[in-house]
N, C-alpha and C positions, 0 to 999 in steps of 0.2 A: 504493500500500500504506500502511496506517495506520502511524503511528509506534509501533514495538514497545513502547518503554518507556511511552508514554502509554496505549496499549491495555492493557498489563499493570496499570498503576496504576488505571485506570478500572474494569477488571473486578474487581480486588481490592477497591476501595472499595465498589463497588455490591454485591458479594456480602456483605461484612461488614455494611454498613448494612441490607440486607434481612433479615439473620439475627441481629441484635443481641439479640433476645429469645429466641433459641434457644441451646443449647450450641454453642460454636464452638471448634475447635482448629486448630492450624497445619496438620495433615495435611489436614483438610477444605478449608481455604482454598487450599493449594498445589495440591491435586487439581483444584479448580474452575478455577484459573488455568492449570493444566497446565504448571507448571515445578517444579523441585526446591525443597524447603523452604529450603535454604541460599541458593539464588539469589534467591528471593522475599524472604527476610529482608534480604538485602544491598540489593536495589533499594529496598525500602520504607523501610529505615532511611536510606539515602542521600537519598531524595526528601523525607522527612517529618521526619527527625531524631528519630523516635519508633519504638520497637519495635512490631512488628505486634500482639502480644497486649496490649501496653500501650495501644495505640490502642483496641482493643476494650474494654478495661476502662474507660478514661477516657471513651469515648463513652457507655457504659452509665451511668456516674455522672452525666454531663451530662444525659442524657435523663431520669434519675430525678428531677431537680430539679423538673420539671413536675408529677410525681406528688405530690411533697412539698408543692408550693404549692397545687394545685388539687383534690386528692383527700384523702379522710379514711382511706384505706387504711393499715393498720398498717405499721410499718417492716419487719416480717417478711414481709408480703405483697409489698412493693416489692422487697425483696432477692431473693425467689424469682422475681418477674416479670422482673427483669433478670439472672437467672442468676448471682447471687453465692453461691448455695448455702446461706447462713445469714445471719441478722441480724448475728451477730458479724463475719462476713467483710465484709459491706456496711459496717458501722460502721468497720472498720479501714481499708478502702481509701478510704472517704469522708473520713476524718480525714487520711489521708496526702495526699489531693488538696487539701483545703480547710482543713485545720487546725481543724476543728470536727466535730461529729457531725450526722447527719441530723436527729435530734430537736431539737437546739439551733438548727440553721438553720431548721427548719420553724417554730419559735416566734418566731424573730427573723431573717427573711431579710435578707441583706446582699448587695451586688454580689459576684460571683465571676467569675474568669477561667476559661473552660471550654474543653475540647477540642471544637471544632466539626468537622463533616464535612470531610474532606480534599477540597480543591478543586484538581483538576489544571489548571484554567484559570489558576492563578497560576504555573504552570511555563512557561518559555520554551524553545523549541527551539534547539538549537545543533548543527548537522549532524545526526548520528543520536543525539545526547545531549540531556539536559535541564538547564536551569539555573534556579535560583530564588534570590530574596533571602532569606537565612537569618535575619539578625539585625543589629542594631547592637551592637557589642561593644567592650569596652575591653581593650587589651593593655598590660601593663606594659612597660617598656623591656627590650629584648633585644639580643643580639649574634649575628652570623652570620659565617661564614668560607667563602670559596670563591674562584673565579677570576672577576674582573670583565672583561667584554668589551664592545666597542661593536658594536651591531647596527643595520644599516640596515633600518628598518621595512618599506619597500616591498619590498626584496629578500628579506627574511625570510618574507614571505607566500608566496613560491614556493620558496625554497631550504630553508626550515625550519631555518636554521642554529641558532637558539636551542634548538630541540628536540634537535638532534644534540649540541650542547654539554651540554645538561642530562642526556641519557642517558649520555654519556661520564663526566660528573662523578659521577653516582650509582653507576655500576658500577666506576669506577676511582678517581678522585680522592677521593671520599667516604671510602674505606677508609683514607686516609692521615691523617685527622683522628682523634686519640685522645680518648676520653672526651667525645663530643658529648652534647648534652642528649637528643636523640632520634636514634638512628642510622638509623632507617628513615623519618624525616620529611624530605622534600625541600622546600627553600624556594627558589623562583625569584624573585629580587628584581630589579625593574625600576625604575630611576630616570630621570627625564627632565631632561636638561641645560637650562639657561637661557642663551641663547635656544634653543628647539627648532629643529633644522635637519635633521630627517628621520631622526635616529638616537637610540637610547636606550642606556643602560648596563644590561647584564643580568648578574646574578651568580648562577649555580647555587651553592647553599650548604647548609650545615647550621647549626642553632642551636648556639652554644657557650656555655660558662661559664668561670669563672676556673680551673677544673680541667682544661679541655681543652688539648690540645697541638696547635698548628696548624703545618703545614709553612710554612717561610719564604717560599715563592713564592705563598702565598695571601693575599688581602686580607681584613681584618677590618672589618666595618661595625657601628656601634652605632646602634640605632634607638630614638628616644625613645618614651615612652608616648603612645599615640594612641587616639582613638575611631575605629572602623572600620565601614564598611558591608561586610558579609560575604555573598558569593554562593557557592552550592555548585553545582558541575557534576557530573553523573553520566553515564557513557556505557558501552556494552557493548563495550569494547576495552581493550587494555593501556594503562597509564598512559604508556608510552613513545610512544604515538601521539597524545598530547595536544599540540596545536600551535596556532599563530596561525590557521591555516586552520580548524581545528575550532571555535575560539572567536571567529571573526570576528563572528558575530551577537551574541555576548555583549558584545564590546567596543562594538559599535554602540549597543546599548541602554545600557550603563553610561556611556559618554562622551557619548552624544547625548541621553539622557533622564534617567537617574538623577543624574548628577553636577550638571547645572544646577539640578535641584530640591533637591539636598542642600546647596546654598549653601556650597561648600567654599572655604576661604580658608587656604592653607597656604604657609609659606615654601619648602617643598621638595615636589616632586611625585614620588610613587613609588607602587608597588603591589607585591604579591607573591602568588605561588601557594604553597599549602601542601598537599602531597600526602603522606598517610600510607600508605606502601606496605603496611602491615599490613592495611589495609582493601581493598586492590586485588588483582587477579589477572590472569590472561591474558585473561579475559572481562569484566573490570569495572574501571572507573576512577572514582575519586572525588577531587575537587579543590576546596579552598576558596580563593576569590579575595578578598583583603583590599585595600580601598581606604580610605585615611585620610580622615577628615572634619575632625578638629581635633586639635591638640596638647594634651596634658593637663599 
């Protein structure tokens, strides 16, 4: 059986690309893919980091650049061709995207970063979910609080101890932290002791600030500002089912392929999962995986 998420994303992309010069609406797209609008929006946003109709709009603008360069058609004609409704609307969205107008760019073309066709080939499979490299990001220093524990990596692959501890923290211990930065954002922080002897330190936690009140039995960790490689995982299951078993293909790629190419040189080795429960449901999980590249 085909991978459901990949099939959904491929069908959605193909349908939108084939009908970019026609009126398109969310109802039409969802009906073509045969899933609810809400579910489709969540899957698309999770996989592309772009809204569905935003993608349509930006793809139309990108395709219109060829008309501006190679045809003498009026701006009004081009706006109608790409379903912008009016020259005024086309000018507005073009300027929002490229900080210039179509007429100015036509007279003096300069390089532009465009929204290209979404390529599902850039997505990797992780069990029944998908993962992709989202961005290189800079995070300022932050602090977390939670219970740190030692996890045997080999045993955790079968016992799923880290997942059980994470679930317990989120539904019980998390509520004991007063005034966290984001009460619904779970951070699973993993640090690797030196020398590595088969176990890591795992800390289910929340981000805290100076106004947070932390129970005395919890550990506080301060993380310096770093540059990170950020991967996003999406899956059609509850976030509580996210585990080392689910992500084993992700770890294989990150540690075996991405990290050697990234030329990472850090005094401390760690990573963390960032799960915003406001984006998740009983049928959907979205998780960002942060891997530091350098200290800032």
